[in-house]
C-alpha positions as CSV (number, residue, x, y, z in Angstrom):
1,M,121.2,109.8,77.5
2,D,122.3,107.5,80.3
3,D,124.6,104.9,78.8
4,D,124.1,102.6,81.8
5,L,120.4,102.4,81.1
6,Y,120.5,101.8,77.3
7,L,122.3,99.6,74.8
8,T,123.2,100.1,71.2
9,A,121.5,97.9,68.6
10,A,124.7,96.0,68.2
11,E,125.0,95.4,72.0
12,A,121.4,94.4,72.3
13,A,121.6,92.0,69.3
14,A,124.7,90.4,70.7
15,I,123.1,89.7,74.1
16,L,119.9,88.3,72.5
17,G,121.9,86.3,69.8
18,V,119.9,87.8,66.9
19,E,120.5,90.1,64.0
20,P,120.0,93.8,64.6
21,A,117.1,93.8,62.2
22,T,115.2,91.4,64.5
23,L,115.2,94.1,67.2
24,Y,112.6,96.1,65.2
25,A,110.3,93.1,65.4
26,Y,110.7,92.9,69.2
27,V,109.9,96.6,69.4
28,S,106.8,96.3,67.2
29,R,105.6,93.4,69.4
30,K,106.3,95.6,72.5
31,K,108.9,93.2,73.8
32,L,111.6,95.9,73.8
33,R,111.5,99.6,74.4
34,S,113.7,101.9,72.5
35,L,114.6,105.6,72.2
36,A,115.9,107.6,69.3
37,T,119.5,108.9,69.6
38,P,119.6,112.7,69.2
39,G,121.1,113.7,65.8
40,S,121.1,110.2,64.5
41,Q,118.7,107.7,62.9
42,K,120.0,105.0,65.3
43,R,118.0,103.9,68.3
44,R,119.0,102.6,71.8
45,Y,117.3,99.8,73.7
46,L,116.4,99.7,77.4
47,R,119.0,97.5,79.0
48,S,116.6,95.9,81.5
49,D,114.2,94.9,78.7
50,V,117.0,93.3,76.8
51,L,118.3,91.4,79.8
52,A,114.8,90.2,80.7
53,L,114.1,89.0,77.2
54,A,117.4,87.3,77.0
55,A,116.7,85.4,80.3
56,K,113.2,84.2,79.6
57,G,111.4,86.5,77.3
58,K,108.7,89.0,78.2
59,P,106.0,87.3,80.3
60,S,102.5,87.3,78.7
61,S,99.6,88.5,80.9
62,D,96.8,87.5,78.5
63,H,95.7,84.5,80.5
64,T,97.0,85.3,84.0
65,L,95.2,86.4,87.1
66,L,97.6,89.3,87.7
67,A,99.3,91.6,85.3
68,G,102.9,90.9,84.5
69,E,103.4,94.4,83.3
70,T,103.4,97.8,85.1
71,A,103.7,101.4,84.0
72,I,104.4,102.5,87.6
73,T,108.0,101.6,88.6
74,L,111.0,100.5,86.6
75,L,113.8,98.6,88.5
76,T,117.3,98.6,87.0
77,E,120.8,97.8,88.2
78,E,121.3,101.6,88.2
79,G,118.3,102.5,90.2
80,T,114.6,102.9,90.6
81,Y,112.3,105.1,88.4
82,Y,108.7,106.2,89.0
83,R,106.9,106.6,85.7
84,G,110.2,107.2,84.0
85,Q,111.7,109.6,86.6
86,S,114.6,108.8,88.9
87,V,113.4,108.3,92.4
88,I,116.7,109.9,93.7
89,A,116.0,113.1,91.8
90,L,112.3,113.1,92.9
91,A,113.3,112.7,96.6
92,E,115.4,115.9,96.3
93,T,112.6,118.2,95.4
94,E,109.1,116.6,95.6
95,S,106.6,116.3,98.4
96,V,105.0,113.0,99.6
97,E,101.7,114.2,98.2
98,S,103.1,115.0,94.8
99,I,104.7,111.5,94.6
100,A,101.3,110.1,95.4
101,G,99.8,112.2,92.6
102,L,102.5,111.0,90.2
103,L,102.0,107.3,91.0
104,W,98.2,107.6,91.1
105,Q,98.1,109.9,88.0
106,A,96.0,112.4,90.0
107,D,96.3,116.1,90.9
108,P,97.8,116.2,94.4
109,E,96.3,119.6,95.2
110,E,92.8,118.2,94.4
111,I,93.0,115.0,96.4
112,F,95.0,116.4,99.3
113,S,92.8,119.4,99.8
114,A,91.7,121.1,103.1
115,R,88.8,118.7,103.3
116,L,89.5,115.9,105.8
117,P,88.0,112.4,106.2
118,K,85.6,111.9,109.0
119,P,86.4,110.0,112.3
120,A,84.4,106.9,113.1
121,P,81.6,107.0,115.8
122,D,83.1,106.0,119.2
123,Q,86.6,106.0,117.6
124,D,88.4,107.1,120.7
125,A,86.6,104.4,122.8
126,I,87.6,101.8,120.2
127,L,91.2,102.8,120.2
128,A,91.2,102.8,124.0
129,S,89.9,99.2,124.0
130,L,92.8,98.2,121.6
131,A,95.5,100.0,123.6
132,A,97.3,96.7,124.6
133,M,97.6,95.6,120.9
134,P,100.7,96.3,118.7
135,R,100.4,99.4,116.7
136,S,99.9,97.7,113.3
137,D,97.1,95.5,114.7
138,R,95.3,98.6,116.0
139,V,95.6,100.2,112.6
140,M,94.2,97.2,110.9
141,A,91.4,96.9,113.4
142,L,90.3,100.6,112.9
143,L,90.6,100.9,109.1
144,P,87.4,99.1,108.3
145,V,85.5,101.3,110.8
146,L,86.9,104.4,109.2
147,E,86.0,103.0,105.8
148,R,82.4,102.8,106.9
149,A,82.5,106.3,108.4
150,N,83.6,107.7,105.0
151,P,81.1,106.3,102.3
152,M,83.1,108.1,99.6
153,A,85.6,105.3,100.0
154,F,83.3,102.9,98.1
155,D,83.4,105.1,95.0
156,L,85.8,103.0,92.8
157,S,85.9,105.4,89.9
158,P,89.4,106.7,89.1
159,S,88.8,110.0,90.8
160,G,86.9,108.4,93.8
161,F,89.6,105.8,94.3
162,T,92.5,108.4,94.4
163,Q,90.5,110.6,96.7
164,A,89.8,107.7,99.1
165,G,93.5,106.8,98.8
166,A,94.5,110.3,100.0
167,D,92.0,110.1,102.9
168,M,93.3,106.7,103.9
169,L,96.9,107.9,103.8
170,R,96.1,110.8,106.1
171,W,94.3,108.4,108.5
172,L,97.2,105.9,108.3
173,T,99.6,108.7,109.3
174,A,97.4,109.8,112.2
175,L,97.0,106.3,113.5
176,Y,100.6,105.3,113.4
177,F,101.7,108.4,115.2
178,D,98.9,108.6,117.8
179,Q,97.2,111.7,116.4
180,P,93.5,111.9,117.3
181,R,92.5,113.2,113.9
182,P,94.0,113.5,110.4
183,S,95.6,116.7,109.3
184,A,95.7,118.7,106.1
185,D,99.3,119.6,106.7
186,P,102.0,117.8,104.6
187,I,102.4,114.3,105.8
188,H,106.1,114.5,106.7
189,Q,105.3,117.6,108.8
190,V,102.6,115.7,110.7
191,V,105.1,113.0,111.6
192,A,107.7,115.5,112.7
193,R,105.2,117.4,114.9
194,A,103.9,114.2,116.4
195,T,107.5,113.1,117.3
196,G,108.8,116.5,118.3
197,S,111.4,116.4,115.5
198,T,113.3,119.2,113.8
199,D,112.7,120.5,110.3
200,A,115.8,118.6,109.2
201,V,114.4,115.3,110.5
202,A,111.1,116.1,108.9
203,D,112.9,116.4,105.5
204,L,114.4,112.9,106.1
205,V,110.9,111.6,106.7
206,R,109.8,113.1,103.4
207,R,112.8,111.6,101.5
208,A,112.3,108.2,103.1
209,M,108.6,108.0,102.2
210,I,109.3,109.0,98.6
211,L,112.2,106.5,98.2
212,V,110.2,103.6,99.7
213,A,106.9,104.3,98.0
214,D,107.2,101.5,95.4
215,Q,109.4,98.4,94.7
216,Q,107.4,96.9,91.8
217,F,106.1,93.4,92.3
218,G,107.1,92.5,95.8
219,D,105.0,90.1,98.0
220,T,102.7,92.8,99.4
221,T,102.3,94.4,96.0
222,R,101.1,91.1,94.4
223,A,98.7,90.6,97.3
224,V,97.1,94.1,96.9
225,R,96.8,93.6,93.2
226,A,95.0,90.3,93.7
227,A,92.6,92.0,96.1
228,A,92.1,94.9,93.8
229,I,90.6,92.7,91.2
230,T,87.6,92.1,93.5
231,G,86.9,95.8,94.0
232,V,88.5,96.5,97.3
233,T,88.7,100.1,98.5
234,P,91.9,101.9,99.4
235,Y,91.2,101.2,103.1
236,G,90.9,97.5,102.3
237,I,94.1,97.6,100.2
238,A,96.0,99.0,103.1
239,I,94.7,96.2,105.3
240,V,95.8,93.6,102.8
241,G,99.3,95.1,102.5
242,L,99.7,95.2,106.3
243,V,98.4,91.6,106.8
244,V,100.7,90.2,104.1
245,G,103.6,92.3,105.3
246,G,103.4,90.6,108.7
247,G,103.3,87.0,107.2
248,Q,105.7,84.6,108.9
249,L,107.1,83.3,105.6
250,I,107.4,86.5,103.8
251,R,110.9,87.6,102.8
252,F,110.1,91.1,104.1
253,N,109.8,89.5,107.6
254,R,113.7,89.5,107.8
255,I,113.3,93.1,108.7
256,D,112.7,92.3,112.3
257,T,116.2,90.7,112.4
258,V,117.6,93.9,110.8
259,R,115.7,96.0,113.4
260,R,117.3,94.0,116.3
261,F,120.7,94.4,114.6
262,V,120.4,98.2,114.2
263,L,119.2,98.6,117.8
264,E,122.0,96.5,119.1
265,V,124.6,98.6,117.2
266,V,123.3,102.0,118.3
267,T,123.1,101.0,121.9
268,S,126.5,99.3,122.1
269,A,129.7,100.9,123.4
270,H,131.5,98.7,120.8
271,P,129.2,98.7,117.7
272,E,131.6,96.7,115.5
273,E,131.1,93.7,117.9
274,A,127.6,93.3,116.6
275,V,129.1,92.6,113.1
276,I,132.1,90.6,114.3
277,S,130.1,88.3,116.5
278,R,127.9,87.3,113.6
279,V,130.7,86.8,111.1
280,R,132.6,84.7,113.6
281,T,129.7,82.3,114.0
282,G,129.0,82.1,110.3
283,E,125.8,84.2,110.5
284,K,124.8,86.6,107.8
285,V,125.0,90.3,108.7
286,P,121.4,91.5,108.7
287,G,120.6,94.1,106.0
288,F,123.5,93.0,103.8
289,E,121.7,90.3,101.7
290,P,122.3,90.1,98.0
291,L,119.9,92.2,95.9
292,T,117.7,90.8,93.1
293,H,117.5,93.9,91.0
294,H,120.1,96.4,92.3
295,R,123.2,94.3,91.9
296,K,125.4,97.4,92.0
297,G,123.8,98.4,95.4
298,D,120.6,100.0,96.2
299,V,121.0,103.7,95.4
300,R,118.0,104.5,97.6
301,A,120.0,103.3,100.6
302,D,123.0,105.4,99.6
303,A,120.8,108.5,99.1
304,L,119.1,108.1,102.5
305,M,122.4,107.4,104.3
306,R,124.0,110.5,102.8
307,A,121.0,112.6,103.9
308,C,121.3,111.1,107.4
309,E,125.0,111.9,107.5
310,R,124.1,115.6,106.9
311,V,121.4,115.7,109.5
312,F,122.9,113.5,112.2
313,N,126.5,114.6,111.8
314,G,128.0,114.2,115.3
315,D,125.1,112.2,116.6
316,P,126.5,109.4,118.8
317,D,123.9,106.8,117.6
318,F,124.6,107.5,114.0
319,E,128.3,107.4,114.5
320,R,128.0,103.9,116.0
321,L,125.9,102.9,113.1
322,R,128.3,104.3,110.6
323,R,131.2,102.4,112.2
324,A,129.4,99.1,112.2
325,L,128.2,99.5,108.5
326,T,131.7,100.3,107.4
327,L,133.1,97.1,108.9
328,A,130.1,95.1,107.6
329,S,130.7,96.4,104.0
330,E,134.3,95.5,104.2
331,L,133.6,91.9,105.4
332,T,130.6,91.2,103.2
333,R,131.8,93.2,100.1
334,R,128.2,94.5,99.9
335,T,126.6,97.8,100.6
336,P,123.9,98.3,103.3
337,G,120.3,97.5,102.3
338,F,117.7,100.3,102.2
339,V,116.0,98.9,105.3
340,I,118.9,99.9,107.6
341,P,118.6,103.7,107.3
342,L,114.8,103.3,107.3
343,I,115.0,101.6,110.7
344,F,117.6,104.0,112.0
345,L,115.3,106.9,111.1
346,G,112.4,105.3,112.9
347,H,114.7,104.8,115.9
348,R,115.6,108.5,116.0
349,L,112.0,109.5,115.7
350,G,111.5,107.8,119.1
351,V,108.9,105.3,118.3
352,P,110.1,102.0,119.8
353,G,108.7,98.9,118.2
354,N,107.2,101.2,115.5
355,E,110.5,102.0,113.6
356,L,109.0,101.2,110.2
357,A,105.9,103.3,110.5
358,V,107.4,105.9,108.0
359,A,108.2,103.1,105.6
360,T,104.7,101.6,105.9
361,I,103.0,104.9,105.1
362,G,105.3,105.4,102.1
363,R,104.6,101.8,100.9
364,A,100.8,102.4,101.1
365,I,101.3,105.0,98.3
366,G,102.6,102.3,96.0
367,W,99.9,99.8,97.1
368,I,97.2,102.2,96.0
369,A,99.0,102.8,92.7
370,H,99.2,99.1,91.9
371,A,95.6,98.4,93.0
372,Q,94.5,101.2,90.7
373,E,96.5,99.8,87.8
374,E,95.2,96.3,88.3
375,M,91.5,97.4,88.5
376,Q,91.9,98.8,85.0
377,R,92.3,95.2,83.7
378,S,89.8,92.5,83.0
379,P,91.8,89.3,83.8
380,A,90.8,85.9,82.7
381,R,90.1,83.4,85.3
382,P,93.0,80.9,85.2
383,K,92.4,77.2,85.0
384,A,94.5,75.2,87.5
385,A,96.6,72.2,86.5
386,Y,95.1,69.5,88.7
387,V,97.8,67.2,90.3
388,G,95.7,65.4,92.9
389,A,94.2,61.9,92.9
390,L,92.2,60.9,89.8
391,P,88.6,59.8,90.1
392,R,88.1,56.1,90.1
393,P,86.3,54.6,87.1
394,E,82.8,53.4,87.9
């Protein structure tokens, strides 16, 4: 059992300021999760539950619009877990499709079958008319048309929703990588073929999509969960995620700053200067912000960087990136954020301005999972606390 993930009863009680016997009451009220210790009657308690309860207690979702609970992804200081399984371990062996099946609780072979979703009437003409628009805008414009061309998308039963999710994911891949039609091939191989990449780079795409698939309750996730309550299809869910992801005030929007930083580094004869110039003027080094959940560093970033080191060993661009990140880590005393290797991978795929396409396709898997989970609830309509002007007495 991982000692970093769990606490003994004495440790948990000390953090919460209660007697050990009180822990059983928390477990019975489902405020703490525990596991039996092999060969002993003692139990251990999930560290993240104890810390959350110590900070503010477990949030109640009985009268909220959105669920405050999820069975999809666990975030801890040690790492990320999809339905109880380490995302680092999953990225070593699983396919993108099997991760979708895990998060959606569906059979991947059934939903990612040889049957392909239909194209929309006049789809090629529509795409041609949108050629001057940014890639994400073109995708958002075409998704509603594709939804109409595939009436099965409106089947919101559990099996229908996951099937439509798989169809949408295949279309999303085709649209982001300029493929005329979706393919029944593994998604990471479709991306590699579209970009003329090697099998080794294809494997990086697979790893990246798995590692980025879900991040629990981020801005885009909350938005798609809110939309899911109204009965939106997977195509609509993807649109919501894309729209919110491009919001000017969203924290995720800092990614464009990171993208410019990474591109500056890999095209510079002196990559360390991109770091030094920012530190000298008091600017933050993009991609090295403090992390909310992974205070020991994002293990997903480390896993993808190590995989990139194996594939891009001797690559001049990657060597420049490595030099800059080494200096930035020394100066900030932080590890690189996950977005940095994601953007570098997009750069090496040769899709300028579209460096986060792989990440977007991966995130869509998580969006569908959260929409599916939210649709299983029947939330009460919240009553707002009015703080405006009071009506004048007559």
